[in-house]
C-alpha positions as CSV (number, residue, x, y, z in Angstrom):
1,X,-106.4,-11.4,42.7
2,X,-107.1,-14.9,44.4
3,X,-105.5,-13.7,47.7
4,X,-107.7,-10.6,47.7
5,X,-110.9,-12.7,47.3
6,X,-109.7,-15.3,50.0
7,X,-109.0,-12.4,52.5
8,X,-112.5,-10.9,51.7
9,X,-113.9,-14.2,52.0
10,X,-112.3,-14.8,55.4
11,X,-113.2,-11.3,56.6
12,X,-116.8,-12.2,55.7
13,X,-116.9,-15.8,57.5
14,X,-115.3,-14.1,60.7
15,X,-118.1,-11.4,60.9
16,X,-120.6,-13.8,60.0
17,X,-119.6,-16.2,62.7
18,X,-119.4,-13.3,65.4
19,X,-122.9,-12.1,64.2
20,X,-124.3,-15.7,64.8
21,X,-122.6,-15.8,68.3
22,X,-123.9,-12.4,69.4
23,X,-127.0,-13.2,68.4
24,X,-127.6,-16.6,69.9
25,X,-125.6,-16.2,73.4
26,X,-125.7,-18.8,76.3
27,X,-127.1,-21.5,74.3
28,X,-126.1,-23.7,77.5
29,X,-129.0,-22.5,79.3
30,X,-131.6,-23.5,76.5
31,X,-130.2,-26.9,76.4
32,X,-130.5,-27.2,80.2
33,X,-134.0,-26.9,80.1
34,X,-134.2,-30.2,78.5
35,X,-133.5,-31.9,81.6
36,X,-137.1,-31.2,82.8
37,X,-138.4,-33.3,79.8
38,X,-139.5,-36.5,80.8
39,X,-138.7,-38.1,77.8
40,X,-135.0,-37.2,78.4
41,X,-135.0,-39.0,81.9
42,X,-132.8,-41.9,81.9
43,X,-134.4,-45.3,82.6
44,X,-131.2,-46.6,84.5
45,X,-131.2,-46.0,88.1
46,X,-127.6,-45.1,88.2
47,X,-127.8,-42.8,85.2
48,X,-131.0,-41.1,86.6
49,X,-129.3,-40.4,89.9
50,X,-126.5,-38.3,88.5
51,X,-128.8,-36.9,85.6
52,X,-129.5,-33.1,85.5
53,X,-127.5,-31.7,88.2
54,X,-125.2,-29.5,86.4
55,X,-128.1,-28.2,84.0
56,X,-130.2,-27.7,87.2
57,X,-127.4,-25.7,88.8
58,X,-127.0,-23.8,85.4
59,X,-130.8,-23.0,85.4
60,X,-130.7,-21.8,89.1
61,X,-127.5,-19.6,88.5
62,X,-129.6,-17.9,85.5
63,X,-133.2,-17.5,87.2
64,X,-131.9,-16.9,90.6
65,X,-128.8,-14.5,90.2
66,X,-126.9,-13.0,93.4
67,X,-128.1,-9.6,94.4
68,X,-131.8,-10.0,93.0
69,X,-135.0,-11.6,94.5
70,X,-134.9,-15.2,93.9
71,X,-137.5,-16.8,91.8
72,X,-137.1,-20.1,94.0
73,X,-135.1,-21.2,97.0
74,X,-132.3,-22.8,95.4
75,X,-131.2,-24.8,98.2
76,X,-134.7,-26.4,98.6
77,X,-135.0,-26.8,94.6
78,X,-131.8,-28.6,94.8
79,X,-133.0,-30.8,97.5
80,X,-136.0,-31.6,95.6
81,X,-134.3,-32.5,92.4
82,X,-133.9,-36.3,93.3
83,X,-137.5,-36.8,94.5
84,X,-138.7,-34.8,91.4
85,X,-136.8,-37.1,89.0
86,X,-138.3,-40.2,90.6
87,X,-141.8,-39.1,90.6
88,X,-141.6,-38.3,87.2
89,X,-139.9,-41.6,86.3
90,X,-142.3,-43.7,88.1
91,X,-145.6,-41.8,86.9
92,X,-145.2,-39.4,84.1
93,X,-142.2,-40.4,82.0
94,X,-144.6,-40.5,78.9
95,X,-145.9,-37.0,79.3
96,X,-144.7,-34.0,77.6
97,X,-143.4,-31.1,79.1
98,X,-146.3,-29.0,79.0
99,X,-148.4,-31.9,80.5
100,X,-145.9,-32.2,83.3
101,X,-146.1,-28.8,84.3
102,X,-149.9,-28.8,84.3
103,X,-149.5,-32.0,86.7
104,X,-146.9,-30.6,88.8
105,X,-149.1,-27.4,89.4
106,X,-152.5,-29.3,90.2
107,X,-151.3,-32.4,92.0
108,X,-147.7,-32.0,93.4
109,X,-147.2,-28.3,94.3
110,X,-147.4,-29.1,98.2
111,X,-144.8,-32.2,97.9
112,X,-142.3,-30.1,95.5
113,X,-143.2,-26.4,95.9
114,X,-140.0,-24.8,94.6
115,X,-139.6,-27.3,91.8
116,X,-143.1,-26.7,90.7
117,X,-142.2,-22.7,91.0
118,X,-139.2,-23.4,88.8
119,X,-141.2,-25.4,86.1
120,X,-143.7,-22.6,86.0
121,X,-140.9,-20.2,85.3
122,X,-139.1,-22.4,82.6
123,X,-142.5,-22.9,80.9
124,X,-142.8,-19.2,80.0
125,X,-139.4,-18.7,78.7
126,X,-139.6,-18.4,74.9
127,X,-136.9,-20.8,73.3
128,X,-137.0,-19.3,69.7
129,X,-138.3,-16.5,68.0
130,X,-141.3,-18.0,66.3
131,X,-144.2,-16.5,68.2
132,X,-142.4,-12.8,68.1
133,X,-142.2,-13.3,64.3
134,X,-145.9,-14.5,64.0
135,X,-146.9,-11.6,66.1
136,X,-145.3,-9.2,63.8
137,X,-146.9,-11.0,60.6
138,X,-150.3,-10.8,62.0
139,X,-149.8,-7.1,62.8
140,X,-148.6,-6.5,59.3
141,X,-151.7,-8.0,58.1
142,X,-153.9,-5.8,60.2
143,X,-152.1,-2.6,60.1
144,X,-152.3,-1.7,56.3
145,X,-152.0,1.5,54.4
146,X,-155.5,2.1,54.7
147,X,-155.4,1.3,58.4
148,X,-152.4,3.2,59.3
149,X,-153.9,5.4,62.1
150,X,-155.1,2.6,64.1
151,X,-154.7,3.1,67.7
152,X,-152.0,0.7,69.6
153,X,-154.7,-0.4,72.0
154,X,-156.9,-1.6,69.3
155,X,-154.1,-3.0,67.2
156,X,-153.1,-5.2,70.4
157,X,-156.5,-6.3,70.8
158,X,-156.9,-7.3,67.3
159,X,-153.6,-9.1,67.1
160,X,-154.5,-11.1,70.3
161,X,-157.7,-12.2,68.6
162,X,-155.9,-13.2,65.5
163,X,-153.5,-15.3,67.2
164,X,-155.3,-16.8,70.3
165,X,-159.2,-16.5,69.1
166,X,-160.9,-19.1,67.3
167,X,-160.9,-19.2,63.6
168,X,-163.5,-16.7,61.9
169,X,-165.3,-19.9,60.6
170,X,-165.8,-21.0,64.1
171,X,-166.6,-17.5,65.8
172,X,-170.5,-17.3,66.8
173,X,-171.4,-13.8,65.9
């Protein structure tokens, strides 16, 4: 009996591990995104010079695969990597990633155009499924049994208002 339970337990655990690996593939890509976080940039000059080269290449390989129109010029983006790190270290090391994306787009797009495009592309990639789950939750609150025939366009507008609009208490009717 004990051997049978151990066998079933082992098969269950193997299946569970495989399921997790299937649902969360390519974690290396997401961890590579952290190289653009100003807080992760090393303070030491020697460490900073070597920092993020492999991660940048991982991101570029994913976003600019062979055979497709590239999002950025990979050679130029690689050449801009060192000046980008020095700019961030000197001026923006205390900023968040979101602030850095805005600063780069408004103040440094001419100086580092490919890096700015890459930052814009990275900033819209969802890192987790929380926004998707939130959207389904809001949809389920709106589309009840009494509103089962609501059109998709109307449902879309109502979900957007609920998620992005001001709270009902602050809405000026």
